[in-house]
Residue, then its C-alpha position, 0 to 999 in steps of 0.5 A: m613264578y609260572d610259565a605253563v601248565l600241564l594236563v596230565a591224563f592216563g592215554g590211550p591208543r590212536s589206531p588199532d596198530e597201537i592197541a596191543p602196545f599200549l596193552a603191554h605197556v599198561t600192564e607192564g610186570r603186572n602178571i596180565p594172562p594174554e587172554r585177558l589182554e585179548e579181550v580187553r584188545q577185542n573191546y577196543l576194537a568193538v569201538g572204532g579200534r582207538s581211544p578219544l581220550v587223547e584227542i579230548t585231553f587236547r580239546q580240553a587244554k586247548r580251551l582251558e588256554a582260552e580261558l586263561w588268556f580272557r582271565g588275563h593269563h597267558l599261559p600254554v597249556y601241556v598235555g602228558m600221558r602216563n601210559w601212550h603218546p605223549f608220554l610225560h617224559d616227551t612233554l617235559a622235554i618239549m617244555q625244557a626246550r621252550r625254556v619252561h621252568r614252572a608249571v601248574g599241573i593238573i592230574l585229570s582224574p577226579q577221585r584220589s586212588p593209590a591205582g589212579w592219583d598216586r600213580y600219577v604223581e609218582d610218574v610226574a616225578a618219574a618223568r622229571t627224573r629222567i630228563g634230568r636236573d634242568a626239566p621244568v618243575v611241576d607244582l600239582v593241584p590238590s585233588w579237586h573232587k569237590h570242586e563246584g565246576f565239576h558237579r555242575a558240569v556233571a549235574c547239567r551232563v546228568a539233566q540232558t539225559l534225564a530230559q529224554v525221559a518223560e517228565a513225570d516218570r523223570p523223579q522214579v528214574p533211578l541215577i547209577f554214578t559209577a567209577h572204576s572198581l579197585p581192590v578193596a585192600m586197596a580202596s580201604k587204604s585211600p578216600y577214594v569211595e568217600q570221595l565218589e559217595n559225597s560228589a555223587r551226593e552233591i549232584a544229586a541234591r543239585l538235580r532234586h534227584e532222590v533215587w541215585r546210587l553208587a556202582f563200579q565198573s571195569r573190573s579186571g583182577p582175579p575172581s578171587e580177589p574182592w572188589l569194590e561192589p555193586d558191579i553197574s551190571q549187577c545193579i541194573a540186573e537188581l533194579a529191575r528186579s525191583g521194577a525199574k524200567t529205565v535207568v541213567v548212568a552217569p560216570i564221575g570217576f572219569v571225565a573223557d570218553h575211552v574204552e572204560i565208557l564206550y564198551d564197559l558201559d555203551v556196549a556191557a552194561r547196555a546189553t545187560a540193561e536190555q537183557n532185563g527189559v530196561q532203557f539204558l541211557r547214559a550220561g555224558t563225560v564232563g569233557e569241554h563242558p564249559a563249567f569244567i572247563g571254568m573250573l580247571a581255569d579256576l586251579v590255575v588260578a587259585q595256584l598261581a595265586d598260592g605261588 
């Protein structure tokens, strides 16, 4: 029934010239103050003026396509972005021109939330509507935050980072799992926090690491609106006051590096750690880890079997 796979991701600017139009597209209709947009633009410039997310997603697609071929499923893997090139509707138009009728769709967002997963579902539907009646059908696989392959890939990234700490000190090093913060009112209507806590607990157990907590990052709303806490910087400061000398940060709400990782963690959170005399170590995102690519292939194969 299926003749392709579609990976759906957020998107990001590929050069400094694309930052402003990208931000304008992402925030359209949201009444974001110009000074906040300029602040985010400067954050992008501080990390090289581009996001590696699109490039990483295409590499994930190539590796997934190879893994599927190895398993005997000769399916091309396409990439469509919610907020920038290649836009979902452009990718679907290419798929239509190549006579793709039905595709397995995978949303590259581990946890479900109205601002994340639900928006992806809506945008896929809107892109199909834009193409018209002959648009490829996209069957999106269910949420995969509990998949063993995802947990294994994160655990491996964290283990590689913990290895930088003296063996005798590792058990006491706080492990901070992070994800994008959301308005409390929005998060309360979804399983977002519960799914994050479950994944964090499973990954910590896999690592046999007892000292861990969940924190949030990249808040963008007005100060008057309650958002999920604790913020990563607040969390680091509290750990410093309790005597922590090193922290390991593991972004489990993201599967590829982009500005929320490269600036909000590697620059802003790291600065907070340094100000508090704490060594900051950040685990890599799952990216192209073989366990994660294997998980994506598992999702496709399961969907092929379900039909």
